[in-house]
ROTOR-359913 format. One record per atom (N, C-alpha, C): residue number from 1; residue in one letter; chain; atom name; x, y, z. Coordinates in Angstrom, 2 decimals, padded with zeros to 5 digits. Example, Ala and Ser with C-alpha at 12.3 -4.5 7.8 and 13.67 -1.06 7.14 Angstrom:
ROTOR-359913
1/a/A/N/013.19/-005.69/007.80
1/a/A/CA/012.30/-004.50/007.80
1/a/A/C/013.20/-003.30/007.80
2/s/A/N/012.85/-002.25/007.08
2/s/A/CA/013.67/-001.06/007.14
2/s/A/C/012.90/000.03/007.87
***
This chain:
ROTOR-359913
1/x/A/N/-025.64/-004.11/027.03
1/x/A/CA/-025.79/-002.70/027.31
1/x/A/C/-025.20/-002.34/028.67
2/x/A/N/-025.29/-003.25/029.63
2/x/A/CA/-024.73/-002.96/030.96
2/x/A/C/-023.22/-002.77/030.90
3/x/A/N/-022.57/-003.41/029.94
3/x/A/CA/-021.12/-003.25/029.78
3/x/A/C/-020.78/-001.82/029.35
4/x/A/N/-021.58/-001.26/028.48
4/x/A/CA/-021.37/000.12/028.03
4/x/A/C/-021.56/001.07/029.20
5/x/A/N/-022.56/000.83/030.01
5/x/A/CA/-022.80/001.67/031.18
5/x/A/C/-021.63/001.59/032.15
6/x/A/N/-021.08/000.39/032.35
6/x/A/CA/-019.91/000.23/033.22
6/x/A/C/-018.72/001.01/032.68
7/x/A/N/-018.52/000.99/031.37
7/x/A/CA/-017.41/001.72/030.76
7/x/A/C/-017.59/003.22/030.95
8/x/A/N/-018.81/003.70/030.75
8/x/A/CA/-019.09/005.12/030.94
8/x/A/C/-018.87/005.51/032.40
9/x/A/N/-019.28/004.67/033.33
9/x/A/CA/-019.07/004.96/034.74
9/x/A/C/-017.59/005.02/035.08
10/x/A/N/-016.78/004.14/034.47
10/x/A/CA/-015.33/004.16/034.72
10/x/A/C/-014.73/005.49/034.25
11/x/A/N/-015.19/005.98/033.11
11/x/A/CA/-014.70/007.27/032.61
11/x/A/C/-015.19/008.40/033.51
12/x/A/N/-016.44/008.35/033.91
12/x/A/CA/-017.01/009.41/034.76
12/x/A/C/-016.33/009.47/036.13
13/x/A/N/-015.80/008.36/036.61
13/x/A/CA/-015.07/008.38/037.88
13/x/A/C/-013.79/009.19/037.78
14/x/A/N/-013.20/009.22/036.60
14/x/A/CA/-011.97/010.00/036.39
14/x/A/C/-012.30/011.47/036.19
15/x/A/N/-013.33/011.75/035.41
15/x/A/CA/-013.72/013.13/035.13
15/x/A/C/-015.23/013.14/034.91
16/x/A/N/-015.96/013.73/035.84
16/x/A/CA/-017.41/013.60/035.85
16/x/A/C/-018.12/014.17/034.63
17/x/A/N/-017.53/015.13/033.95
17/x/A/CA/-018.21/015.68/032.78
17/x/A/C/-017.34/015.62/031.51
18/x/A/N/-016.60/014.51/031.37
18/x/A/CA/-015.76/014.33/030.19
18/x/A/C/-016.63/014.26/028.94
19/x/A/N/-016.25/015.01/027.93
19/x/A/CA/-016.96/015.03/026.66
19/x/A/C/-016.74/013.71/025.91
20/x/A/N/-017.70/013.35/025.09
20/x/A/CA/-017.62/012.11/024.32
20/x/A/C/-016.38/012.13/023.41
21/x/A/N/-016.10/013.26/022.77
21/x/A/CA/-014.92/013.33/021.89
21/x/A/C/-013.63/013.09/022.65
22/x/A/N/-013.54/013.60/023.87
22/x/A/CA/-012.34/013.39/024.69
22/x/A/C/-012.21/011.92/025.06
23/x/A/N/-013.32/011.30/025.44
23/x/A/CA/-013.29/009.86/025.77
23/x/A/C/-012.91/009.04/024.54
24/x/A/N/-013.42/009.43/023.39
24/x/A/CA/-013.08/008.72/022.15
24/x/A/C/-011.60/008.85/021.83
25/x/A/N/-011.03/010.04/022.03
25/x/A/CA/-009.60/010.21/021.81
25/x/A/C/-008.79/009.36/022.78
26/x/A/N/-009.23/009.29/024.04
26/x/A/CA/-008.53/008.45/025.02
26/x/A/C/-008.49/007.00/024.55
27/x/A/N/-009.63/006.49/024.10
27/x/A/CA/-009.69/005.10/023.64
27/x/A/C/-008.77/004.89/022.44
28/x/A/N/-008.75/005.82/021.51
28/x/A/CA/-007.86/005.70/020.35
28/x/A/C/-006.39/005.69/020.77
29/x/A/N/-006.04/006.53/021.72
29/x/A/CA/-004.65/006.56/022.22
29/x/A/C/-004.31/005.23/022.87
30/x/A/N/-005.27/004.67/023.63
30/x/A/CA/-005.05/003.37/024.26
30/x/A/C/-004.86/002.26/023.22
31/x/A/N/-005.62/002.35/022.13
31/x/A/CA/-005.55/001.33/021.08
31/x/A/C/-004.31/001.46/020.20
32/x/A/N/-003.77/002.68/020.11
32/x/A/CA/-002.65/002.96/019.20
32/x/A/C/-001.54/003.71/019.95
33/x/A/N/-000.77/003.01/020.79
33/x/A/CA/000.30/003.68/021.53
33/x/A/C/001.25/004.41/020.58
34/x/A/N/001.59/005.64/020.96
34/x/A/CA/002.52/006.42/020.15
34/x/A/C/001.86/007.10/018.95
35/x/A/N/000.53/007.12/018.92
35/x/A/CA/-000.18/007.75/017.81
35/x/A/C/000.16/009.24/017.76
36/x/A/N/000.19/009.80/016.57
36/x/A/CA/000.49/011.22/016.44
36/x/A/C/-000.79/012.04/016.56
37/x/A/N/-000.62/013.31/016.91
37/x/A/CA/-001.76/014.22/016.98
37/x/A/C/-002.42/014.31/015.61
38/x/A/N/-001.63/014.35/014.57
38/x/A/CA/-002.18/014.43/013.21
38/x/A/C/-003.05/013.21/012.90
39/x/A/N/-002.58/012.03/013.28
39/x/A/CA/-003.35/010.81/013.02
39/x/A/C/-004.66/010.82/013.82
40/x/A/N/-004.62/011.33/015.05
40/x/A/CA/-005.84/011.45/015.84
40/x/A/C/-006.85/012.35/015.12
41/x/A/N/-006.36/013.46/014.56
41/x/A/CA/-007.25/014.36/013.81
41/x/A/C/-007.83/013.66/012.59
42/x/A/N/-006.99/012.91/011.88
42/x/A/CA/-007.45/012.22/010.67
42/x/A/C/-008.51/011.16/011.00
43/x/A/N/-008.26/010.36/012.02
43/x/A/CA/-009.19/009.28/012.37
43/x/A/C/-010.53/009.83/012.85
44/x/A/N/-010.49/010.84/013.70
44/x/A/CA/-011.71/011.36/014.31
44/x/A/C/-012.40/012.42/013.47
45/x/A/N/-011.67/013.02/012.55
45/x/A/CA/-012.17/014.13/011.74
45/x/A/C/-012.59/015.32/012.61
46/x/A/N/-011.97/015.43/013.78
46/x/A/CA/-012.22/016.57/014.65
46/x/A/C/-011.28/017.71/014.28
47/x/A/N/-011.68/018.95/014.53
47/x/A/CA/-010.78/020.07/014.26
47/x/A/C/-009.54/020.01/015.16
48/x/A/N/-008.45/020.53/014.66
48/x/A/CA/-007.19/020.52/015.40
48/x/A/C/-007.32/021.14/016.79
49/x/A/N/-008.00/022.29/016.94
49/x/A/CA/-008.12/022.85/018.30
49/x/A/C/-008.85/021.91/019.28
50/x/A/N/-009.85/021.19/018.80
50/x/A/CA/-010.58/020.25/019.66
50/x/A/C/-009.68/019.12/020.11
51/x/A/N/-008.89/018.57/019.19
51/x/A/CA/-007.96/017.49/019.54
51/x/A/C/-006.94/018.01/020.54
52/x/A/N/-006.39/019.17/020.28
52/x/A/CA/-005.37/019.75/021.17
52/x/A/C/-005.92/019.98/022.57
53/x/A/N/-007.13/020.57/022.67
53/x/A/CA/-007.73/020.82/023.99
53/x/A/C/-008.02/019.51/024.72
54/x/A/N/-008.52/018.53/024.00
54/x/A/CA/-008.84/017.25/024.63
54/x/A/C/-007.59/016.54/025.13
55/x/A/N/-006.54/016.53/024.31
55/x/A/CA/-005.29/015.90/024.73
55/x/A/C/-004.69/016.66/025.90
56/x/A/N/-004.82/017.98/025.91
56/x/A/CA/-004.33/018.77/027.05
56/x/A/C/-005.08/018.39/028.32
57/x/A/N/-006.39/018.21/028.25
57/x/A/CA/-007.17/017.79/029.42
57/x/A/C/-006.72/016.42/029.89
58/x/A/N/-006.46/015.52/028.96
58/x/A/CA/-006.03/014.16/029.31
58/x/A/C/-004.60/014.12/029.84
59/x/A/N/-003.81/015.18/029.56
59/x/A/CA/-002.40/015.24/029.97
59/x/A/C/-002.25/015.65/031.43
60/x/A/N/-001.01/015.78/031.86
60/x/A/CA/-000.71/016.17/033.23
60/x/A/C/-001.21/017.58/033.53
61/x/A/N/-001.06/018.50/032.56
61/x/A/CA/-001.48/019.88/032.75
61/x/A/C/-002.37/020.31/031.60
62/x/A/N/-003.58/020.74/031.91
62/x/A/CA/-004.51/021.27/030.90
62/x/A/C/-004.00/022.61/030.41
63/x/A/N/-003.60/023.47/031.34
63/x/A/CA/-002.94/024.74/031.05
63/x/A/C/-001.80/024.85/032.06
64/x/A/N/-000.91/025.83/031.91
64/x/A/CA/000.17/025.95/032.89
64/x/A/C/-000.32/026.11/034.33
65/x/A/N/-001.54/026.60/034.51
65/x/A/CA/-002.07/026.81/035.86
65/x/A/C/-003.09/025.75/036.27
66/x/A/N/-003.61/024.98/035.31
66/x/A/CA/-004.70/024.05/035.60
66/x/A/C/-004.26/022.60/035.40
67/x/A/N/-004.32/021.79/036.44
67/x/A/CA/-003.94/020.39/036.28
67/x/A/C/-004.89/019.66/035.33
68/x/A/N/-004.33/018.71/034.60
68/x/A/CA/-005.13/017.85/033.75
68/x/A/C/-005.42/016.54/034.48
69/x/A/N/-005.78/015.53/033.71
69/x/A/CA/-006.16/014.25/034.30
69/x/A/C/-004.99/013.29/034.48
70/x/A/N/-003.86/013.55/033.83
70/x/A/CA/-002.69/012.69/033.98
70/x/A/C/-002.83/011.32/033.34
71/x/A/N/-003.66/011.22/032.30
71/x/A/CA/-003.88/009.93/031.65
71/x/A/C/-002.97/009.69/030.45
72/x/A/N/-002.47/010.77/029.84
72/x/A/CA/-001.61/010.63/028.66
72/x/A/C/-000.41/011.55/028.80
73/x/A/N/000.59/011.25/028.00
73/x/A/CA/001.76/012.10/027.91
73/x/A/C/002.06/012.33/026.43
74/x/A/N/002.58/013.50/026.12
74/x/A/CA/002.95/013.80/024.74
74/x/A/C/004.46/013.96/024.66
75/x/A/N/004.98/013.68/023.47
75/x/A/CA/006.42/013.82/023.24
75/x/A/C/006.64/014.22/021.79
76/x/A/N/007.74/014.90/021.55
76/x/A/CA/008.10/015.23/020.18
76/x/A/C/008.61/013.97/019.51
77/x/A/N/008.12/013.72/018.32
77/x/A/CA/008.54/012.55/017.53
77/x/A/C/010.00/012.73/017.13
78/x/A/N/010.89/011.83/017.54
78/x/A/CA/012.31/011.99/017.21
78/x/A/C/012.58/011.89/015.71
79/x/A/N/011.69/011.24/014.97
79/x/A/CA/011.86/011.11/013.52
79/x/A/C/011.49/012.38/012.78
80/x/A/N/010.45/013.04/013.26
80/x/A/CA/009.96/014.28/012.66
80/x/A/C/009.62/015.23/013.79
81/x/A/N/010.49/016.15/014.08
81/x/A/CA/010.39/017.00/015.26
81/x/A/C/009.15/017.89/015.26
82/x/A/N/008.48/018.04/014.14
82/x/A/CA/007.26/018.86/014.11
82/x/A/C/006.04/018.08/014.57
83/x/A/N/006.17/016.77/014.73
83/x/A/CA/005.05/015.92/015.14
83/x/A/C/005.13/015.61/016.63
84/x/A/N/003.96/015.48/017.24
84/x/A/CA/003.87/015.04/018.63
84/x/A/C/003.22/013.66/018.66
85/x/A/N/003.76/012.80/019.51
85/x/A/CA/003.15/011.50/019.72
85/x/A/C/002.47/011.50/021.09
86/x/A/N/001.50/010.62/021.24
86/x/A/CA/000.73/010.56/022.48
86/x/A/C/000.72/009.11/022.98
87/x/A/N/000.99/008.93/024.26
87/x/A/CA/000.99/007.62/024.91
87/x/A/C/000.24/007.71/026.23
88/x/A/N/-000.17/006.56/026.73
88/x/A/CA/-000.82/006.50/028.04
88/x/A/C/000.22/006.55/029.16
89/x/A/N/-000.15/007.17/030.25
89/x/A/CA/000.64/007.10/031.47
89/x/A/C/000.22/005.82/032.21
90/x/A/N/000.84/005.56/033.33
90/x/A/CA/000.44/004.40/034.14
90/x/A/C/-001.02/004.52/034.56
91/x/A/N/-001.42/005.71/034.96
91/x/A/CA/-002.81/005.96/035.33
91/x/A/C/-003.73/005.72/034.13
92/x/A/N/-003.30/006.15/032.95
92/x/A/CA/-004.08/005.92/031.73
92/x/A/C/-004.20/004.44/031.40
93/x/A/N/-003.11/003.70/031.61
93/x/A/CA/-003.13/002.25/031.38
93/x/A/C/-004.14/001.58/032.31
94/x/A/N/-004.20/002.05/033.55
94/x/A/CA/-005.15/001.47/034.51
94/x/A/C/-006.59/001.73/034.07
95/x/A/N/-006.88/002.96/033.60
95/x/A/CA/-008.23/003.27/033.13
95/x/A/C/-008.54/002.44/031.88
96/x/A/N/-007.60/002.33/030.97
96/x/A/CA/-007.82/001.53/029.75
96/x/A/C/-008.12/000.08/030.11
97/x/A/N/-007.42/-000.45/031.09
97/x/A/CA/-007.66/-001.82/031.53
97/x/A/C/-009.06/-001.95/032.14
98/x/A/N/-009.47/-000.96/032.93
98/x/A/CA/-010.82/-000.97/033.52
98/x/A/C/-011.88/-000.94/032.43
99/x/A/N/-011.65/-000.12/031.41
99/x/A/CA/-012.62/-000.04/030.30
99/x/A/C/-012.69/-001.36/029.54
100/x/A/N/-011.53/-001.96/029.31
100/x/A/CA/-011.49/-003.24/028.58
100/x/A/C/-012.23/-004.32/029.37
101/x/A/N/-012.03/-004.34/030.68
101/x/A/CA/-012.72/-005.32/031.53
101/x/A/C/-014.22/-005.06/031.56
102/x/A/N/-014.61/-003.80/031.51
102/x/A/CA/-016.04/-003.47/031.57
102/x/A/C/-016.80/-003.93/030.34
103/x/A/N/-016.13/-003.96/029.20
103/x/A/CA/-016.84/-004.31/027.97
103/x/A/C/-016.66/-005.78/027.57
104/x/A/N/-016.00/-006.55/028.40
104/x/A/CA/-015.85/-008.00/028.11
104/x/A/C/-017.06/-008.76/028.52
***
């Protein structure tokens, strides 16, 4: 149980009131580099607006005026231009590594 608490503390250090769904999306992105937004919706069964808002918070910019957390980056899928893929940034990789170490 202490490992779970350490993982939660690592997430809280990045964003003190991060929602559980946002943290879950971050972990899925860490586990599946290049995952599409559609696949995130399918796996989590969250509504599209919730996934979009959470990924925006995890990204460099939450809105054009509001900085995000800088943990993920999105890109248009070159195979299907209507799809977006999501990957971790270097900062996101560091958090993912901290979480992995916390639960070992």
